C-alpha positions as CSV (number, residue, x, y, z in Angstrom):
1,X,3.2,243.0,107.6
2,X,5.0,241.5,104.6
3,X,8.7,240.6,104.7
4,X,11.1,238.9,102.5
5,X,11.9,235.2,103.0
6,X,15.0,233.5,102.1
7,X,14.2,229.6,102.3
8,X,16.9,227.6,103.7
9,X,18.0,224.4,102.4
10,X,16.4,221.6,104.5
11,X,18.5,218.4,104.5
12,X,16.0,216.5,106.5
13,X,18.4,214.2,108.2
14,X,21.1,214.6,110.9
15,X,24.7,213.4,110.7
16,X,25.4,210.1,112.5
17,X,28.5,208.0,113.2
18,X,28.3,206.3,109.7
19,X,26.7,209.3,107.8
20,X,29.1,212.4,108.2
21,X,27.9,215.7,106.8
22,X,29.7,218.4,104.8
23,X,29.7,221.8,106.1
24,X,31.4,225.1,105.4
25,X,34.4,224.3,107.7
26,X,35.0,220.7,106.5
27,X,33.1,217.5,107.2
28,X,31.4,217.1,110.5
29,X,31.3,213.8,112.3
30,X,29.1,212.7,115.4
31,X,29.1,210.2,118.2
32,X,26.0,209.2,120.2
33,X,27.3,207.5,123.4
34,X,25.1,204.9,124.9
35,X,22.7,206.5,127.5
36,X,24.8,209.8,127.1
37,X,27.9,208.6,129.1
38,X,31.5,208.8,127.8
39,X,34.3,207.2,129.9
40,X,37.4,209.2,130.8
41,X,39.4,207.3,128.3
42,X,36.9,207.8,125.5
43,X,36.8,211.5,126.2
44,X,40.7,211.7,125.8
45,X,40.3,209.8,122.4
46,X,37.7,212.2,121.1
47,X,39.9,215.2,122.2
48,X,42.8,213.8,120.2
49,X,40.5,213.1,117.2
50,X,39.3,216.8,117.3
51,X,42.8,218.1,117.3
52,X,44.5,215.5,114.9
53,X,41.8,215.3,112.3
54,X,39.4,218.0,112.8
55,X,39.6,221.8,113.5
56,X,39.5,221.4,117.3
57,X,35.6,222.4,117.5
58,X,33.5,220.0,119.6
59,X,29.9,220.4,120.1
60,X,27.5,219.1,122.6
61,X,24.2,218.8,120.7
62,X,20.7,219.2,121.8
63,X,20.3,215.4,121.8
64,X,23.2,214.7,124.2
65,X,25.7,213.7,121.3
66,X,29.2,214.9,120.7
67,X,29.9,216.6,117.2
68,X,33.4,217.2,115.8
69,X,34.0,219.6,113.0
70,X,36.6,220.3,110.3
71,X,37.4,216.7,109.1
72,X,38.6,215.9,105.6
73,X,36.4,213.6,103.7
74,X,38.9,210.8,104.1
75,X,39.2,211.1,107.7
76,X,35.5,211.4,108.0
77,X,35.2,208.0,106.5
78,X,38.0,206.4,108.9
79,X,36.3,208.0,112.0
80,X,33.5,205.2,112.5
81,X,35.9,202.5,112.6
82,X,37.9,204.1,115.5
83,X,34.8,205.0,117.4
84,X,33.5,201.4,117.1
85,X,36.8,200.2,118.4
86,X,36.6,202.6,121.4
87,X,33.1,201.5,122.2
88,X,31.5,204.7,121.0
89,X,29.2,203.1,118.4
90,X,28.0,200.0,116.7
91,X,29.6,198.6,113.4
92,X,26.3,198.1,111.8
93,X,25.1,201.5,110.4
94,X,21.4,200.4,110.8
95,X,21.7,199.3,114.3
96,X,23.6,202.5,115.1
97,X,20.8,204.7,113.5
98,X,18.1,202.8,115.3
99,X,19.5,203.2,118.7
100,X,18.5,206.8,118.9
101,X,17.9,206.8,122.6
102,X,18.1,209.5,125.2
103,X,18.0,208.4,128.9
104,X,17.5,210.5,132.1
105,X,21.0,211.8,132.6
106,X,20.9,211.4,136.5
107,X,19.6,207.7,136.4
108,X,21.4,205.6,139.1
109,X,22.4,208.8,141.0
110,X,19.0,210.6,141.8
111,X,16.9,208.5,144.3
112,X,13.8,210.2,142.8
113,X,14.5,208.9,139.4
114,X,12.8,205.6,138.9
115,X,15.1,202.7,139.8
116,X,14.3,200.8,136.8
117,X,15.3,203.4,134.4
118,X,18.5,202.0,133.2
119,X,16.9,198.5,133.0
120,X,14.2,199.8,130.9
121,X,16.8,201.7,128.7
122,X,18.9,198.5,128.3
123,X,15.9,196.5,127.5
124,X,14.7,199.1,124.7
125,X,18.2,199.5,123.3
126,X,18.6,195.6,122.9
127,X,15.3,195.5,121.2
128,X,16.1,198.4,118.8
129,X,19.3,196.9,117.7
130,X,17.4,193.7,116.8
131,X,14.5,195.5,115.1
132,X,15.9,195.6,111.4
133,X,12.6,196.9,110.2
134,X,12.8,200.1,112.2
135,X,15.8,201.2,110.1
136,X,13.1,202.8,107.9
137,X,12.3,205.3,110.8
138,X,13.3,209.0,109.8
139,X,16.8,209.9,110.8
140,X,15.6,212.3,113.4
141,X,13.2,210.0,114.8
142,X,14.1,209.4,118.6
143,X,13.2,207.4,121.7
144,X,13.4,208.5,125.4
145,X,13.5,206.6,128.7
146,X,12.5,209.2,131.3
147,X,12.7,208.3,135.0
148,X,11.7,211.7,136.3
149,X,13.2,213.1,139.5
150,X,15.5,216.1,139.6
151,X,15.3,216.2,135.9
152,X,11.5,216.4,135.7
153,X,9.3,214.0,133.6
154,X,8.8,215.5,130.2
155,X,12.0,217.5,129.9
156,X,13.7,214.9,127.5
157,X,12.0,215.3,124.2
158,X,11.5,212.3,121.8
159,X,9.0,210.9,119.4
160,X,8.3,208.0,121.7
161,X,8.9,208.4,125.4
162,X,8.7,205.7,128.1
163,X,7.9,207.4,131.3
164,X,8.0,206.1,134.9
165,X,4.7,206.4,136.6
166,X,4.9,208.8,139.6
167,X,4.9,207.1,142.9
168,X,5.3,203.6,141.4
169,X,8.6,201.5,141.4
170,X,7.5,199.3,138.5
171,X,4.9,201.0,136.3
172,X,5.6,202.8,133.2
173,X,3.7,204.5,130.5
174,X,4.4,205.4,126.7
175,X,3.9,208.9,125.7
176,X,3.7,209.6,122.0
177,X,2.6,213.1,120.8
178,X,-0.5,213.9,122.9
179,X,-1.5,210.3,123.6
180,X,-0.4,208.4,126.7
181,X,-0.9,204.7,127.4
182,X,-2.3,202.9,130.4
183,X,0.3,201.9,133.2
184,X,2.4,198.8,132.1
185,X,5.2,196.8,133.4
186,X,8.7,197.0,131.8
187,X,8.1,194.3,129.1
188,X,4.8,195.8,128.2
189,X,5.9,199.3,128.0
190,X,9.0,198.4,125.7
191,X,6.6,196.1,123.6
192,X,4.3,198.9,123.0
193,X,6.8,201.6,122.2
194,X,8.2,199.1,119.5
195,X,4.8,198.6,118.1
196,X,4.1,202.3,117.8
197,X,7.4,202.8,116.0
198,X,6.5,200.0,113.5
199,X,3.2,201.5,112.8
200,X,4.8,204.7,112.2
201,X,7.1,203.0,109.7
202,X,4.0,201.5,107.9
203,X,2.0,204.9,107.6
204,X,2.4,207.2,104.6
205,X,2.6,210.4,106.6
206,X,6.2,210.5,108.0
207,X,5.6,213.6,110.2
208,X,7.1,212.6,113.6
209,X,5.1,212.8,116.7
210,X,7.4,215.2,118.2
211,X,6.5,217.7,115.2
212,X,2.8,216.7,114.9
213,X,1.5,215.6,118.3
214,X,-1.9,214.2,116.8
215,X,0.2,211.5,115.1
216,X,0.5,209.8,118.5
217,X,-3.3,209.2,118.7
218,X,-3.3,207.8,115.2
219,X,-0.6,205.4,116.1
220,X,-2.1,204.1,119.1
221,X,-5.4,203.6,117.2
222,X,-3.6,201.7,114.6
223,X,-2.2,199.3,117.3
224,X,-5.7,199.0,118.8
225,X,-4.3,200.3,122.4
226,X,-6.0,202.4,124.7
227,X,-4.7,205.7,125.5
228,X,-5.7,209.0,127.0
229,X,-5.1,212.5,125.6
230,X,-2.7,214.7,127.5
231,X,-1.8,218.3,127.4
232,X,1.9,218.9,126.9
233,X,2.8,222.2,128.6
234,X,5.6,224.3,127.3
235,X,8.7,223.6,129.5
236,X,12.0,225.3,129.6
237,X,15.2,223.2,129.7
238,X,16.2,222.2,133.2
239,X,19.5,224.0,134.2
240,X,21.5,221.0,135.6
241,X,24.3,223.1,136.7
242,X,25.9,223.5,140.1
243,X,25.6,221.2,143.0
244,X,22.9,218.7,142.1
245,X,23.1,216.1,144.6
246,X,25.7,215.1,147.2
247,X,28.9,214.3,145.1
248,X,27.2,215.2,141.9
249,X,27.9,218.4,140.0
250,X,26.6,220.0,136.7
251,X,29.0,222.0,134.6
252,X,27.4,224.3,132.1
253,X,28.7,224.4,128.4
254,X,28.0,228.0,126.8
255,X,26.5,227.3,123.3
256,X,27.4,223.7,123.7
257,X,31.0,224.5,122.5
258,X,33.8,222.4,123.9
259,X,37.4,222.4,123.3
260,X,40.0,219.4,123.4
261,X,41.4,221.0,126.4
262,X,38.2,221.2,128.3
263,X,37.3,217.7,127.5
264,X,40.8,216.4,128.7
265,X,40.3,218.4,131.9
266,X,36.7,216.7,132.2
267,X,38.4,213.3,131.8
268,X,41.0,214.0,134.4
269,X,38.2,214.9,136.9
270,X,35.9,212.1,135.9
271,X,38.8,209.5,136.3
272,X,38.9,210.6,140.2
273,X,35.3,210.0,140.5
274,X,32.6,207.9,138.7
275,X,34.8,207.6,135.6
276,X,32.2,208.9,133.3
277,X,31.1,212.3,131.9
278,X,27.4,212.2,131.7
279,X,26.1,214.5,128.8
280,X,22.8,216.2,128.8
281,X,20.8,217.7,125.8
282,X,20.7,221.0,127.7
283,X,24.1,222.3,127.4
284,X,25.8,220.8,130.4
285,X,28.0,217.8,131.6
286,X,27.5,215.9,134.9
287,X,30.4,214.7,136.9
288,X,29.8,212.3,139.8
289,X,31.4,210.9,142.9
290,X,33.3,214.1,143.4
291,X,34.5,215.7,146.7
292,X,33.8,219.3,145.7
293,X,32.6,221.3,142.5
294,X,35.1,220.9,139.7
295,X,36.7,223.9,138.6
296,X,37.3,223.5,134.8
297,X,38.4,226.5,132.7
298,X,35.8,227.3,130.0
299,X,32.7,225.7,131.9
300,X,30.1,227.5,133.9
301,X,29.1,226.6,137.5
302,X,26.3,228.9,138.4
303,X,22.9,227.7,137.4
304,X,21.7,231.2,136.8
305,X,24.5,232.3,134.3
306,X,22.6,233.9,131.3
307,X,25.1,232.2,128.9
308,X,23.2,228.9,129.6
309,X,20.0,230.3,128.3
310,X,21.3,231.5,124.9
311,X,21.4,229.2,121.7
312,X,23.1,229.8,118.5
313,X,24.1,227.7,115.4
314,X,27.7,227.4,114.1
315,X,27.1,230.5,111.9
316,X,29.0,231.6,109.0
317,X,32.2,229.8,110.0
318,X,30.4,226.4,110.0
319,X,27.4,226.8,107.7
320,X,27.1,228.2,104.1
321,X,23.4,229.2,104.9
322,X,24.4,231.7,107.6
323,X,26.0,235.2,107.1
324,X,26.9,236.2,110.6
325,X,29.0,235.0,113.5
326,X,25.9,233.9,115.5
327,X,27.8,232.3,118.4
328,X,29.4,235.7,119.2
329,X,26.2,237.5,118.6
330,X,24.4,235.4,121.1
331,X,27.0,235.6,123.9
332,X,26.8,239.5,123.4
333,X,23.1,239.6,123.6
334,X,23.2,237.4,126.8
335,X,24.1,240.6,128.8
336,X,20.6,241.7,128.3
337,X,18.8,238.6,129.5
338,X,16.9,238.8,132.9
339,X,16.7,235.7,135.1
340,X,14.9,232.8,133.4
341,X,14.6,234.5,129.9
342,X,15.8,232.6,126.9
343,X,17.4,233.9,123.4
344,X,18.2,232.1,120.2
345,X,20.3,233.5,117.3
346,X,19.9,231.5,114.1
347,X,21.7,231.9,110.9
348,X,18.4,231.0,109.0
349,X,14.8,230.1,109.5
350,X,15.4,226.5,110.1
351,X,16.5,227.2,113.8
352,X,18.8,224.0,114.0
353,X,20.3,225.0,117.3
354,X,16.9,225.4,119.2
355,X,13.9,224.0,117.6
356,X,11.7,225.1,120.6
357,X,10.3,228.5,121.1
358,X,12.5,231.1,122.8
359,X,11.6,234.4,124.6
360,X,13.3,236.2,121.8
361,X,14.6,234.6,118.6
362,X,17.0,236.6,116.1
363,X,17.2,235.3,112.7
364,X,20.5,236.8,111.3
365,X,20.0,236.9,107.4
366,X,22.5,238.3,105.1
367,X,20.6,241.6,104.6
368,X,18.6,242.0,107.8
369,X,17.7,240.7,111.3
370,X,14.2,239.2,111.7
371,X,13.2,239.4,115.5
372,X,10.7,236.9,116.7
373,X,9.1,237.1,120.1
374,X,8.0,234.0,122.1
375,X,8.2,231.7,119.2
376,X,10.5,229.7,116.8
377,X,13.0,230.9,114.1
378,X,10.6,230.0,111.2
379,X,7.6,232.0,112.6
380,X,6.6,235.4,111.6
381,X,8.9,238.3,113.0
382,X,7.5,241.2,114.9
383,X,9.9,243.5,113.1
384,X,12.9,243.7,111.0
385,X,16.2,245.7,111.5
386,X,19.3,246.0,109.4
387,X,22.3,246.1,111.8
388,X,23.1,244.4,115.1
389,X,23.1,247.6,117.2
390,X,19.4,247.8,116.5
391,X,19.1,244.1,117.6
392,X,21.0,244.9,120.9
393,X,18.6,247.9,121.4
394,X,15.5,245.6,120.6
395,X,16.6,242.8,123.1
396,X,17.6,245.4,125.8
397,X,14.2,247.0,125.5
398,X,12.3,243.8,125.2
399,X,14.1,242.0,128.2
400,X,14.4,244.9,130.4
401,X,17.5,247.1,131.1
402,X,20.4,245.4,132.9
403,X,19.1,242.0,132.8
404,X,21.3,238.8,133.0
């Protein structure tokens, strides 16, 4: 089958604290809280920032960051200083960029998550801040410290992952693409992760291991380090929603979309418990040390809510490359999702909101909708239709009548 393809503009980088990005609705700014934790006071500050200087749109990204939209260029340039003063970033742009580090969101709460998880994360974070040569890593290159447990090992996605060895309290392994190291202690696993990153900087091919898994083997060989090849099975995002552990609750964020009011309500609840809002890369927030499930208007409490399994970019309101209101379309299509199924509505073939495969992906172009099954937005569609009613009919038929 032949079909017309409009090539999207690929910027090749992500916005960061010191690097705002212009969008259709103004400049967007981003904060990457250390280990994905925002204090109640910091949450209140971000809510005020979104209202005073932005358009009130706050997004929880698929890397566990918070993105604020609709800033003027002048306010986007002033934003980093205010965030650094609030403890939400580093003053040095290079160090801030290097600290692209995700950590198991339940570390310190889940007894089945390795007890050394936060210690490893602090060690790696400090080493990254002091490794100026790693500023040459691509903007999207990321590290993961994965302690396993209720959030299963491998659920966090990074180019270089430090994973706890199952059944051990002290041993870790580095996973890079399809290559996995031998078991190492904390010092050894951090050292190896940094060596692999340095080798990546030195090589000519800058295709990240997360995109080209074979790169991991090449990096291990360049470091003269032993490794074993591993099979990386496809894994759906964990649904950290509902009652997770005693006193620990997950609240779902449909499409990752937050408002200042929701953030303030979360801050009020957090201040009565652990004092932090824990961000996950799977469209959920975690509030700990609570007496009961928090009831916050606009957030989801049921782990099987179909709205937690749909993904969408900002659409025409926020991106010049999109022609439709993709968030509204995704929520409308969620009515047809059976339990466990996923759906992605993308405004172009880049698929920014959900780089991984979905059961059904809808690419909403200006002239038609490309429908992709069990794959990514950039893959070949199984068919094309010209109106949204036909999209609904396809999804309803493909997913099964009355799902979700």
